[in-house]
C-alpha atoms as a printed R data frame, in Angstrom:
    type eleno elety resid chain resno       x       y       z
1   ATOM     1    CA   MET     A     1 -14.221   5.754  16.085
2   ATOM     2    CA   GLY     A     2 -12.997   2.274  17.169
3   ATOM     3    CA   ARG     A     3 -13.368   0.870  20.866
4   ATOM     4    CA   LEU     A     4 -10.375   1.542  22.935
5   ATOM     5    CA   ASN     A     5  -7.686  -1.408  22.578
6   ATOM     6    CA   GLU     A     6  -9.751  -2.818  19.697
7   ATOM     7    CA   VAL     A     7  -7.289  -4.422  16.785
8   ATOM     8    CA   LEU     A     8  -7.968  -2.669  13.565
9   ATOM     9    CA   LEU     A     9  -6.550  -4.251  10.438
10  ATOM    10    CA   SER     A    10  -5.085  -1.714   7.790
11  ATOM    11    CA   PHE     A    11  -4.033  -2.607   4.524
12  ATOM    12    CA   ASP     A    12  -1.886  -0.971   1.852
13  ATOM    13    CA   LEU     A    13  -3.607  -1.952  -1.693
14  ATOM    14    CA   ASP     A    14  -1.271  -1.968  -4.749
15  ATOM    15    CA   HIS     A    15   1.468  -4.815  -4.682
16  ATOM    16    CA   THR     A    16   0.293  -5.596  -1.477
17  ATOM    17    CA   LEU     A    17  -3.307  -7.262  -2.061
18  ATOM    18    CA   MET     A    18  -3.470  -6.287  -5.702
19  ATOM    19    CA   ILE     A    19  -1.819  -4.882  -9.133
20  ATOM    20    CA   ASN     A    20  -3.481  -1.731 -10.352
21  ATOM    21    CA   PRO     A    21  -3.524  -0.648 -14.264
22  ATOM    22    CA   PHE     A    22  -1.076   2.237 -13.766
23  ATOM    23    CA   ARG     A    23   2.279   1.134 -14.940
24  ATOM    24    CA   ARG     A    24   0.928  -1.273 -17.553
25  ATOM    25    CA   TRP     A    25  -2.030   0.876 -19.001
26  ATOM    26    CA   VAL     A    26  -2.630   4.337 -17.741
27  ATOM    27    CA   PHE     A    27   0.924   5.842 -17.857
28  ATOM    28    CA   PRO     A    28   1.667   4.512 -21.562
29  ATOM    29    CA   GLU     A    29  -1.700   5.846 -22.943
30  ATOM    30    CA   ILE     A    30  -0.555   9.346 -20.912
31  ATOM    31    CA   ASN     A    31   2.792   8.929 -22.638
32  ATOM    32    CA   ARG     A    32   1.516   8.276 -25.891
33  ATOM    33    CA   TRP     A    33  -0.649  11.727 -25.948
34  ATOM    34    CA   LEU     A    34   2.309  13.339 -24.095
35  ATOM    35    CA   GLN     A    35   4.553  12.656 -27.290
36  ATOM    36    CA   SER     A    36   2.242  14.647 -29.716
37  ATOM    37    CA   HIS     A    37   3.364  17.787 -27.728
38  ATOM    38    CA   PHE     A    38   6.584  16.963 -26.108
39  ATOM    39    CA   SER     A    39   9.916  15.756 -28.441
40  ATOM    40    CA   GLU     A    40  11.134  13.006 -26.233
41  ATOM    41    CA   GLU     A    41  10.597   9.303 -26.033
42  ATOM    42    CA   ASN     A    42   9.202   9.162 -22.516
43  ATOM    43    CA   PRO     A    43   7.630  12.336 -21.395
44  ATOM    44    CA   VAL     A    44   5.310  10.783 -18.935
45  ATOM    45    CA   ASN     A    45   8.592  10.751 -16.695
46  ATOM    46    CA   ARG     A    46   7.976  14.666 -16.419
47  ATOM    47    CA   LEU     A    47   4.880  13.556 -14.215
48  ATOM    48    CA   ILE     A    48   7.138  11.049 -12.090
49  ATOM    49    CA   ARG     A    49   9.677  14.014 -11.713
50  ATOM    50    CA   GLU     A    50   6.889  16.340 -10.708
51  ATOM    51    CA   HIS     A    51   5.286  13.704  -8.116
52  ATOM    52    CA   ARG     A    52   8.793  13.385  -6.656
53  ATOM    53    CA   ARG     A    53   9.336  17.120  -6.466
54  ATOM    54    CA   ARG     A    54   6.083  17.598  -4.466
55  ATOM    55    CA   LEU     A    55   7.089  14.699  -2.155
56  ATOM    56    CA   LEU     A    56  10.467  16.523  -1.209
57  ATOM    57    CA   ASN     A    57   8.768  19.687  -0.858
58  ATOM    58    CA   GLY     A    58   6.323  18.116   1.672
59  ATOM    59    CA   ALA     A    59   3.400  18.775  -0.877
60  ATOM    60    CA   CYS     A    60   0.970  15.719   0.441
61  ATOM    61    CA   PRO     A    61  -1.534  15.189  -0.717
62  ATOM    62    CA   LYS     A    62  -0.813  16.858  -3.917
63  ATOM    63    CA   ALA     A    63   2.043  14.484  -4.594
64  ATOM    64    CA   TYR     A    64  -0.620  11.624  -5.274
65  ATOM    65    CA   ASP     A    65  -3.216  13.845  -7.187
66  ATOM    66    CA   TRP     A    66  -2.029  12.566 -10.977
67  ATOM    67    CA   ASP     A    67  -4.980  14.570 -12.490
68  ATOM    68    CA   ASP     A    68  -3.450  17.949 -10.893
69  ATOM    69    CA   ILE     A    69  -0.049  16.420 -11.724
70  ATOM    70    CA   LEU     A    70  -1.024  15.895 -15.386
71  ATOM    71    CA   ARG     A    71  -2.359  19.536 -15.796
72  ATOM    72    CA   SER     A    72   0.843  20.676 -14.307
73  ATOM    73    CA   VAL     A    73   3.030  18.856 -16.764
74  ATOM    74    CA   ALA     A    74   0.643  19.678 -19.987
75  ATOM    75    CA   SER     A    75   1.093  23.693 -19.490
76  ATOM    76    CA   GLY     A    76  -2.139  24.685 -20.038
77  ATOM    77    CA   ARG     A    77  -2.832  22.080 -23.074
78  ATOM    78    CA   SER     A    78  -6.262  20.530 -23.410
79  ATOM    79    CA   ILE     A    79  -6.274  17.189 -22.018
80  ATOM    80    CA   PRO     A    80  -8.786  14.878 -23.715
81  ATOM    81    CA   PHE     A    81  -9.292  12.523 -20.665
82  ATOM    82    CA   THR     A    82  -8.620  12.304 -16.523
83  ATOM    83    CA   VAL     A    83  -6.557  10.172 -15.051
84  ATOM    84    CA   ARG     A    84  -9.599   8.742 -13.046
85  ATOM    85    CA   GLU     A    85 -11.023   8.125 -16.545
86  ATOM    86    CA   LEU     A    86  -8.211   6.030 -17.797
87  ATOM    87    CA   VAL     A    87  -8.203   4.195 -14.635
88  ATOM    88    CA   GLU     A    88 -11.774   2.974 -15.113
89  ATOM    89    CA   LYS     A    89 -11.385   2.217 -18.621
90  ATOM    90    CA   HIS     A    90  -8.779  -0.132 -18.304
91  ATOM    91    CA   THR     A    91  -9.740  -1.712 -14.860
92  ATOM    92    CA   CYS     A    92 -11.125  -5.078 -16.136
93  ATOM    93    CA   VAL     A    93 -10.137  -8.580 -15.633
94  ATOM    94    CA   GLY     A    94  -6.648  -9.345 -17.229
95  ATOM    95    CA   LYS     A    95  -5.559  -5.780 -16.607
96  ATOM    96    CA   VAL     A    96  -5.957  -5.820 -12.948
97  ATOM    97    CA   TRP     A    97  -5.718  -8.582 -10.626
98  ATOM    98    CA   LEU     A    98  -5.362  -9.733  -6.877
99  ATOM    99    CA   PHE     A    99  -2.743 -12.225  -5.666
100 ATOM   100    CA   ALA     A   100  -3.998 -15.678  -4.923
101 ATOM   101    CA   ASP     A   101  -3.714 -15.457  -1.190
102 ATOM   102    CA   VAL     A   102  -5.899 -12.380  -0.796
103 ATOM   103    CA   LEU     A   103  -9.677 -13.550  -0.555
104 ATOM   104    CA   PRO     A   104  -8.948 -16.811   1.135
105 ATOM   105    CA   ALA     A   105  -7.137 -14.573   3.935
106 ATOM   106    CA   MET     A   106  -9.634 -11.613   3.767
107 ATOM   107    CA   ASP     A   107 -12.852 -14.214   3.921
108 ATOM   108    CA   ARG     A   108 -11.020 -15.876   7.141
109 ATOM   109    CA   LEU     A   109 -10.554 -12.755   8.917
110 ATOM   110    CA   ALA     A   110 -13.894 -11.403   8.336
111 ATOM   111    CA   GLN     A   111 -15.628 -14.525   9.282
112 ATOM   112    CA   ALA     A   112 -13.444 -14.477  12.457
113 ATOM   113    CA   GLY     A   113 -14.603 -10.677  13.299
114 ATOM   114    CA   ALA     A   114 -11.690  -8.992  12.419
115 ATOM   115    CA   ARG     A   115 -12.166  -5.000  11.217
116 ATOM   116    CA   MET     A   116 -10.125  -4.206   8.506
117 ATOM   117    CA   VAL     A   117  -9.854  -0.572   6.105
118 ATOM   118    CA   ALA     A   118  -7.856   0.062   3.200
119 ATOM   119    CA   ALA     A   119  -4.843   2.708   4.087
120 ATOM   120    CA   THR     A   120  -3.412   3.765   0.608
121 ATOM   121    CA   ASN     A   121  -1.330   6.545  -0.644
122 ATOM   122    CA   GLY     A   122  -3.574   6.404  -4.176
123 ATOM   123    CA   PHE     A   123  -6.617   8.454  -3.815
124 ATOM   124    CA   THR     A   124  -9.934   7.008  -3.291
125 ATOM   125    CA   ARG     A   125 -10.792   7.541  -7.257
126 ATOM   126    CA   TYR     A   126  -8.051   5.788  -8.562
127 ATOM   127    CA   GLN     A   127  -8.510   2.908  -6.006
128 ATOM   128    CA   ARG     A   128 -11.925   2.379  -5.829
129 ATOM   129    CA   PRO     A   129 -12.464   1.347  -9.271
130 ATOM   130    CA   VAL     A   130 -10.292  -1.285  -8.768
131 ATOM   131    CA   THR     A   131 -11.122  -2.437  -5.610
132 ATOM   132    CA   ASP     A   132 -14.749  -2.939  -6.888
133 ATOM   133    CA   CYS     A   133 -13.675  -4.862 -10.137
134 ATOM   134    CA   LEU     A   134 -11.950  -7.064  -7.962
135 ATOM   135    CA   GLY     A   135 -14.326  -7.734  -4.813
136 ATOM   136    CA   LEU     A   136 -12.072  -5.955  -2.507
137 ATOM   137    CA   THR     A   137 -14.359  -3.314  -1.294
138 ATOM   138    CA   PRO     A   138 -16.885  -5.254   0.969
139 ATOM   139    CA   TYR     A   139 -14.292  -6.305   3.124
140 ATOM   140    CA   PHE     A   140 -13.326  -2.507   4.086
141 ATOM   141    CA   ASP     A   141 -15.122  -0.483   6.681
142 ATOM   142    CA   ARG     A   142 -13.379   2.757   5.210
143 ATOM   143    CA   PHE     A   143 -10.667   3.743   2.715
144 ATOM   144    CA   HIS     A   144  -8.016   5.856   4.449
145 ATOM   145    CA   THR     A   145  -6.196   8.024   1.653
146 ATOM   146    CA   PRO     A   146  -4.114  11.098   1.513
147 ATOM   147    CA   GLU     A   147  -7.062  13.625   0.383
148 ATOM   148    CA   GLU     A   148  -9.150  12.259   3.541
149 ATOM   149    CA   MET     A   149  -5.839  12.633   5.879
150 ATOM   150    CA   GLN     A   150  -4.388  15.658   4.220
151 ATOM   151    CA   CYS     A   151  -1.000  13.591   4.883
152 ATOM   152    CA   ALA     A   152   0.291  10.511   3.360
153 ATOM   153    CA   LYS     A   153   2.470   7.562   4.461
154 ATOM   154    CA   PRO     A   154   5.101   7.607   6.038
155 ATOM   155    CA   GLN     A   155   3.851  10.369   8.053
156 ATOM   156    CA   ALA     A   156   2.868   9.330  11.543
157 ATOM   157    CA   ALA     A   157  -0.092  11.461  11.465
158 ATOM   158    CA   PHE     A   158  -1.873   9.395   8.296
159 ATOM   159    CA   PHE     A   159  -2.282   6.645  11.140
160 ATOM   160    CA   HIS     A   160  -4.691   8.549  13.206
161 ATOM   161    CA   PHE     A   161  -7.520   7.000  11.461
162 ATOM   162    CA   GLY     A   162  -6.991   4.595  14.384
163 ATOM   163    CA   LYS     A   163  -7.937   6.645  17.015
164 ATOM   164    CA   GLY     A   164  -8.718   4.429  20.028
165 ATOM   165    CA   SER     A   165  -7.424   1.135  18.268
166 ATOM   166    CA   ARG     A   166  -4.262  -0.641  18.243
167 ATOM   167    CA   VAL     A   167  -3.585  -0.817  14.282
168 ATOM   168    CA   ILE     A   168  -1.676  -3.713  12.478
169 ATOM   169    CA   HIS     A   169  -0.629  -2.182   9.241
170 ATOM   170    CA   VAL     A   170   0.064  -4.644   6.581
171 ATOM   171    CA   GLY     A   171   2.323  -3.471   3.664
172 ATOM   172    CA   ASP     A   172   4.853  -4.159   0.792
173 ATOM   173    CA   ARG     A   173   6.940  -0.787   0.958
174 ATOM   174    CA   LEU     A   174   9.402  -0.429   3.937
175 ATOM   175    CA   ASP     A   175   9.889   3.359   3.403
176 ATOM   176    CA   GLN     A   176   5.924   3.870   3.622
177 ATOM   177    CA   ASP     A   177   4.278   1.261   5.331
178 ATOM   178    CA   VAL     A   178   6.641  -0.106   7.858
179 ATOM   179    CA   LEU     A   179   8.343   3.522   8.487
180 ATOM   180    CA   GLY     A   180   4.773   5.054   8.655
181 ATOM   181    CA   ALA     A   181   3.327   2.383  11.021
182 ATOM   182    CA   ASN     A   182   6.453   2.285  13.427
183 ATOM   183    CA   ARG     A   183   6.596   6.199  13.422
184 ATOM   184    CA   ALA     A   184   3.139   5.968  14.543
185 ATOM   185    CA   HIS     A   185   3.922   3.298  17.228
186 ATOM   186    CA   GLN     A   186   1.532   0.883  15.501
187 ATOM   187    CA   ILE     A   187   2.216  -2.783  14.751
188 ATOM   188    CA   SER     A   188   4.082  -3.167  11.369
189 ATOM   189    CA   VAL     A   189   3.637  -6.018   9.277
190 ATOM   190    CA   TRP     A   190   5.831  -6.084   6.061
191 ATOM   191    CA   ILE     A   191   4.616  -8.636   3.381
192 ATOM   192    CA   TYR     A   192   7.670 -10.165   1.342
193 ATOM   193    CA   ARG     A   193   6.605 -12.448  -1.034
194 ATOM   194    CA   GLU     A   194   9.923 -13.287  -2.490
195 ATOM   195    CA   MET     A   195  11.003 -14.789   0.963
196 ATOM   196    CA   SER     A   196  13.716 -17.537   1.020
197 ATOM   197    CA   LEU     A   197  12.818 -21.283   1.927
198 ATOM   198    CA   GLU     A   198  15.167 -20.606   4.816
199 ATOM   199    CA   LEU     A   199  12.988 -17.889   6.388
200 ATOM   200    CA   ILE     A   200   9.872 -19.212   5.111
201 ATOM   201    CA   LYS     A   201  10.469 -22.291   7.433
202 ATOM   202    CA   LEU     A   202  11.162 -19.885  10.908
203 ATOM   203    CA   PRO     A   203   7.826 -19.091  12.977
204 ATOM   204    CA   VAL     A   204   6.665 -15.666  12.071
205 ATOM   205    CA   SER     A   205   7.717 -14.416  15.800
206 ATOM   206    CA   GLU     A   206  11.154 -15.581  14.950
207 ATOM   207    CA   ARG     A   207  11.763 -13.723  11.374
208 ATOM   208    CA   ASN     A   208  12.012 -10.210  12.012
209 ATOM   209    CA   ARG     A   209  15.245 -10.354  14.145
210 ATOM   210    CA   HIS     A   210  16.800 -13.372  12.425
211 ATOM   211    CA   PRO     A   211  20.290 -12.823  10.364
212 ATOM   212    CA   LEU     A   212  19.083 -14.042   7.492
213 ATOM   213    CA   LEU     A   213  16.445 -11.071   7.213
214 ATOM   214    CA   SER     A   214  19.259  -8.730   7.212
215 ATOM   215    CA   ALA     A   215  20.357  -8.902   3.479
216 ATOM   216    CA   CYS     A   216  16.724  -8.683   2.326
217 ATOM   217    CA   LEU     A   217  16.123  -5.923   4.146
218 ATOM   218    CA   ALA     A   218  19.377  -4.020   2.921
219 ATOM   219    CA   ALA     A   219  18.632  -5.025  -0.217
220 ATOM   220    CA   ARG     A   220  15.092  -3.620  -0.378
221 ATOM   221    CA   LEU     A   221  16.022  -0.406   1.432
222 ATOM   222    CA   HIS     A   222  18.527   0.335  -1.453
223 ATOM   223    CA   ARG     A   223  16.194  -0.116  -3.643
224 ATOM   224    CA   GLU     A   224  13.739   2.326  -2.287
225 ATOM   225    CA   GLY     A   225  16.396   4.546  -1.881
226 ATOM   226    CA   VAL     A   226  16.059   4.910   2.298
227 ATOM   227    CA   PRO     A   227  18.885   6.976   4.064
228 ATOM   228    CA   THR     A   228  20.976   4.600   6.375
229 ATOM   229    CA   GLU     A   229  19.719   6.692   9.476
230 ATOM   230    CA   LEU     A   230  16.147   5.583   8.586
231 ATOM   231    CA   HIS     A   231  16.945   1.953   8.391
232 ATOM   232    CA   GLU     A   232  16.159   0.768  12.034
233 ATOM   233    CA   ALA     A   233  13.084   2.760  11.995
234 ATOM   234    CA   CYS     A   234  11.881   0.719   8.641
235 ATOM   235    CA   HIS     A   235  12.300  -2.565  10.606
236 ATOM   236    CA   PRO     A   236   9.265  -4.482  10.774
237 ATOM   237    CA   GLN     A   237   7.943  -5.846  13.605
238 ATOM   238    CA   TYR     A   238   6.635  -8.760  11.653
239 ATOM   239    CA   VAL     A   239   7.650 -10.317   8.344
240 ATOM   240    CA   ILE     A   240   5.193 -12.383   6.283
241 ATOM   241    CA   TYR     A   241   5.146 -14.174   3.127
242 ATOM   242    CA   THR     A   242   1.760 -14.843   2.315
243 ATOM   243    CA   LEU     A   243  -1.439 -13.258   4.041
244 ATOM   244    CA   ASP     A   244  -2.140 -16.619   5.370
245 ATOM   245    CA   GLU     A   245  -0.029 -15.842   7.758
246 ATOM   246    CA   LEU     A   246  -2.000 -12.714   8.962
247 ATOM   247    CA   PRO     A   247  -4.698 -14.533  10.897
248 ATOM   248    CA   GLU     A   248  -2.085 -15.624  13.603
249 ATOM   249    CA   ILE     A   249  -0.934 -12.232  13.877
250 ATOM   250    CA   TRP     A   250  -4.117 -10.659  14.285
251 ATOM   251    CA   GLU     A   251  -4.956 -13.585  16.809
252 ATOM   252    CA   GLN     A   252  -1.965 -12.838  18.938
253 ATOM   253    CA   GLU     A   253  -2.162  -9.032  19.030
254 ATOM   254    CA   SER     A   254  -5.967  -8.979  19.668
255 ATOM   255    CA   GLY     A   255  -5.883 -11.691  21.879
256 ATOM   256    CA   SER     A   256  -8.491 -13.609  20.078
257 ATOM   257    CA   GLU     A   257  -9.284 -17.181  20.585
258 ATOM   258    CA   GLY     A   258  -7.623 -19.154  17.506
259 ATOM   259    CA   ILE     A   259  -9.146 -19.012  14.519
260 ATOM   260    CA   SER     A   260  -6.421 -21.212  12.877
261 ATOM   261    CA   ASP     A   261  -8.049 -24.298  14.299
262 ATOM   262    CA   LYS     A   262 -11.400 -23.812  12.830
263 ATOM   263    CA   TRP     A   263 -10.247 -23.847   9.434
């Protein structure tokens, strides 16, 4: 359990720190196998529909159990692989990668004494092969995932891993990362790598309520399919365009001495 009032940094993984092999490699291979059993061009979409059905029915963590979803779609057919095996097969340099700002920022935070965890909706068996390959795993004290928490982002209960700590949660999705952290009364940080130069020039503390951000948030919320009544709840407390800006937030929220002067 974290010390009372300790600040814990939690990170989403996919599209926040790294790119996993699902979209470009795992799903296409599943699709090729399914095409031999279903007379449609992209039968892998059956998995996506089942995933969404489970989400709508509140079936967490089963909505993120891709092996179980595949078995359900296969309807008793013998599957010659597991999704975990496909992830391991395609997790190699060139098929998975980190954003360029990740390791320098993680090094700075680790050397400054920040405590960090992964907080992802991906099951550990699908995420650890990728974080191991990319050298991310040693930075995290723990992995918090749906099969452990028995819930998923954006449910507030997912963030109970913080216990006595204040959590700064960093993620790329407004509908999962920001909404979940806000619901749990934690500190939400939206990483928005497509930020315009006008916003980049602003101090980090001034971006989240600046009029320039409104259109960016509206477009992203529309893309994520967030109902209008949830828009305010999806408003991040901080907006960054690179992880290089995260130590400033950690320093401010933890009351630590400045680390930026050391680097």
